[in-house]
N, C-alpha and C positions, 0 to 999 in steps of 0.2 A: 142612770135606769132604776126604774122597781125591780127589787129580787123577791119573787115566793117567797112568804113568809112560812119554813116550816112544812111544807109540802102541801099545805093547803086544801088535803082532801082530796090531791088529783092520784089517780090510779096509773101505773104507767107501765107498758110494756117492753123489755129489751130483746130484740131480738136478737142476738151474737153468738157464736161457734166456739168462741176461745174462753175456757170457762175460766181462767186466770181475768180477764177482763173483766166479766157477767159478775165475780166474785165481789171483786172492787167498785163497780157499780151499785152491786145491789147492796151491800155495806153501805154506800157512803150514800147513795139517796137513802134508804131506809133511816138514816140517821137526820136526815132534814125532813123526817114524816111524810116520805110519800110511799104509795103502796107500792111495790113493784112484785112484777112475776115478768120469768124469764123464758124467753123458749131458744134452744139449739139451733132451729131450723124454721124452715119456710111452714111445714106440714103443722106441726107444733101449734106454731104462733095461729095459724089458721084455726086450731082446736078454739084456744084459746080466745080470739077474737069473736067467734062466732057463739061461745059461753057466757061473756060478759064484755060490759062498755070499757073500754079505754080514756081516758084524758088527752096519751100522747104515746107514741109509738117510738122506739129508738134504735134502728134499724141501720146493721152492718151491711156493707154492700156484697161484702167478699162472704159466704155462708156456706164455706165445702163446697158440697156440689149442687148447694140450694144460689140462686142472685137476688141479692137485695134489691137490684132495681127492678127485676121481674115482678116480685114478692109487692115493692110501693105498686107501680104499673097495675096490677092487678084489683090492691083495693081499692087504685080511683077508680076503676073499672065497676067492681062490684058491691061498694060498699060505701057509707056514709066517709064522709073524708076528715077526719080525724088525723091533727096535725101527726106529720111524721117529722122526721129528726132521722136525716141517714149521717154516718158515720164510714169512714174507713181510713187505713193506716195509707193508702196509695194516692194522697191529697195533690190533683191535677185541677188547672180551668177545666179542664175537660170533662173530670170526673165531677167537679162541680156542675159542668153545665147538663151532662147526663142526668145528675139527680135531679134537679130541677125540672127539667122533659119527665123524668118518670112521675113527676107530682109530688117531691119532698116539697116540706116548708123549710127546712135547713139543714144546713150542711156540715160537719164538722169534722175536719182531716185530725186524723192520730198521728202522734200521742197528742192529748189535749188535757188543759189546765182544768179540774172537776170546776174547780170556778166560771171556768166557759161552759162548761153546759148548765149547772145551776142559771146562769144568765140566757142561753137560749132557751131552757124550760122555760122560765119567765117569763117570756116574748108568749108564750101559751098559756100561760095561768088561769085559772079559775077567774079571776078580775078581768077578763077580757074577754069584750064581746064575741061569740061564739062564731058570729056571723062576718067576723071582720077574717079569719085565717081558715074558717071550718065552714064547708059547703054540706049541704046535709039532703040526702035521697029520702024519697015517700019510702020506699020498703027497704029492708034488711037481708037480699040477696046468698045464701050459704054459698060458700065459697068451692070449689072443685079441689077433691083430693087428689095428693100428688100419688102420683104412680112408682113405685119404685124398680 
């Protein structure tokens, strides 16, 4: 399998509420020359996605009061189809099936080796034909604002 060579200009959004995991992932991905933004919840993630384009999203399923699968479904309903990697500490076949049904392109059960994350990202690297994994919409609607 070809591994992405040192980030190759990919911009990744990590949506995760555990700051220890965020720090580990951000530090590791930036060391591989990826550009990494972080959102601790879905409201902030929607704001970032509306402000810039991402090559890949890495989304935790359980985000405190937010739901990563609902976030994924909303993206698939209202946005161009950027590749989404779902991660969760509750790795079961049912969770894997639900992730795919929500529109995720890949699934990583935690804990995972950092190399597994890099290899998963490589499946969606810039050298890949975007039409193989990404569907595009003709317009880019804004996202609903989360009410609290």
